[in-house]
N, C-alpha and C positions, 0 to 999 in steps of 0.2 A: 403876939402872932410869931408863929414860924418863917426865918426867912424864908424855907424852901416854899410854902403856902403863899407869901407874896410875891416871888418869884413866877409861881406859876400863874397867880392870879392879882397884878397890877390894877386890876380894875378894883379890886377891894378898895381902893383909895380915894373911890367914887361914893361908897356910903361915907355919908355924914356921921352918921349917928355910928358914935364909936364901940357902944355896947352891939349893937348889931353888925358892924363889921367884924367884930372881935367873933361872935359866936357862927357867923357865915362862914369865917376863915377855921374856927374848930373843927364844924361839919365836915369839911375838908380832911382837917387833920384826922379825925375819926374815919372817914372813909377808907384813908388811905392804910390807915393801922388794922384795917378789918380785909382788906384788900390784897389778892395775888401782884395786882398791877403796881407797879411803879411809877413815880412822874416820869420816868424816861420814857416808860410805857406808853401813857397818855400823849405825849408827843409824836407817836408813830404810827399806834393803831387807828385803823381806819373808824371814823366817829357812830357809823354804824354797821351792823349787820346783814343789813336788809337790801344792802345795794351791791352786793357782789363781792368776793374778792378782790376785784382788782380796784376799788376805790382808794384814792391816795390821799382827800383828804383826812389829817388826821383828826381826832377825837378833841384836842387841844384848839386846833385850829377852828374847829366848827364852833366850839363851844363859846371860845371869844368874841367869832364874829356873832353869834347870838345875844351876847351882851350889849355890844356893840351897836347892832339895830334895834335892839329893845330899847336902850338909852337914849340914842339918837330921835328913834320913832317918840318916846315917850317925851322928849323935849320940843317937837314938833308941835303933839299935841298940847303941850301946856301953852305954847306960842297963840296956836288959833283959835284952842276952845277955850282959853284963861280959865275961869271958877264955873263954868259951864259942865267941866267935865274935868275933873282935880285927878290928878296923880303923883302916887307920891314916888318919887325917883329913888331913894331906898330901897323901897323893897323890889322894886322893876330891878335893879341893879343884884341884887341877894337872891329874888328868885330868879333871875337869869345865871348866875351863876350857881346857884345849887340846884337847877332844874337838872340835870344829869347825873348829879352827886353818889345818885342808887347806883350806876350803871357800874359803878366800881368793885360792887356785889353780885352785878349781874352778870359781868364779864369773866372772861378767864382765861389763857394761855395752854393752850396745847399745839404741841411741833410750831412754835412761833405764830401761830396764828390766834387771833380774838374769838373766842366761841361763846354762847351760853353755858355759863354756871349750870351747878345742878339748886344752886338758892337761886339765880335767875329762872330756872324754867317752873318753879314755883310762884315766885314775886318779882315783877316789872320795878324796874326801877322809880317810876313814879310814889309806887308803896314803901321801897325802901329809903330812898329820898327821904320823903317824909319825918322816917322811924329815927334816920341818922340825924336829923335837923332835930328832931324835936328832943333828943338825947342831949343835942346841945342849948336847947332855952331857945332855938329861933321862934320868931311869934308864928301865932295861926296866920296871920296876911301872907308870911311870906312860905309858911306849910302849903297854904292853898295853893299859891302859885308852881311850888312844884307839884302838887297832885292834878294840878289841873294843865298842866303844859302840852299832855300828850292824848291820845285819843280818850283814854279815861275821864278826861276834863269834860266830854260833850255830854257826859250824864249830870253834869251839874252846874248852878248859874254861877261863871266865872268872874270876879271882879276886873274891874278896868286893868288893874296891871297884870293882872292874869292874861286876859285878851293880851295887852300886847306882846309878852312872852312866848303863849302861845303861836301867834302869828311870826314872830321873829325867829324861833326855833323851826315853824313849818317851811317858812318861805325860802330859809338856808337848807333844808334838806328835800321836799319836793320834787327841785327841779333836778337833783341826781338821781330821786328814785324815779320819774320818771321822763327821763330824759329819752329823746326817740335812739332808736339804733338805725343808722343810717347804713 
């Protein structure tokens, strides 16, 4: 695993399955190799293009928050529901880390601002994210989380882990999108 990826994603170490951890990291390496965005860009560009140009929350601040919210939520579900609702913690963490990896292909920079790329005009990040992950051997259970984390997931039956990541993502996005202008 490249040092740069581990610095970007210290949460990778929460994935106990070494093979899944490596495949998750390799997916980020592949995405960065195909992207015009750098690691530095990920720490400065806004996490979404849907909230206007004044949004100050960076891509990485949002993504890491999603991973933490998903992880803590899954832990609480295990604590309270025990075997009634099993949760694969490695899938939750890997899926949360990879949910927006496709945005590295969906975005580009123009005049210092992030915009939808020509690639992104045709394929949203859940699709490109699954493609990148499959190229790196990420298992179907985690690819399902990537595919189902956004609105596209409303058309399929989500796994428990996909619900956790989906809701962690939206609960850390919708307040920005929907906040009242006073």
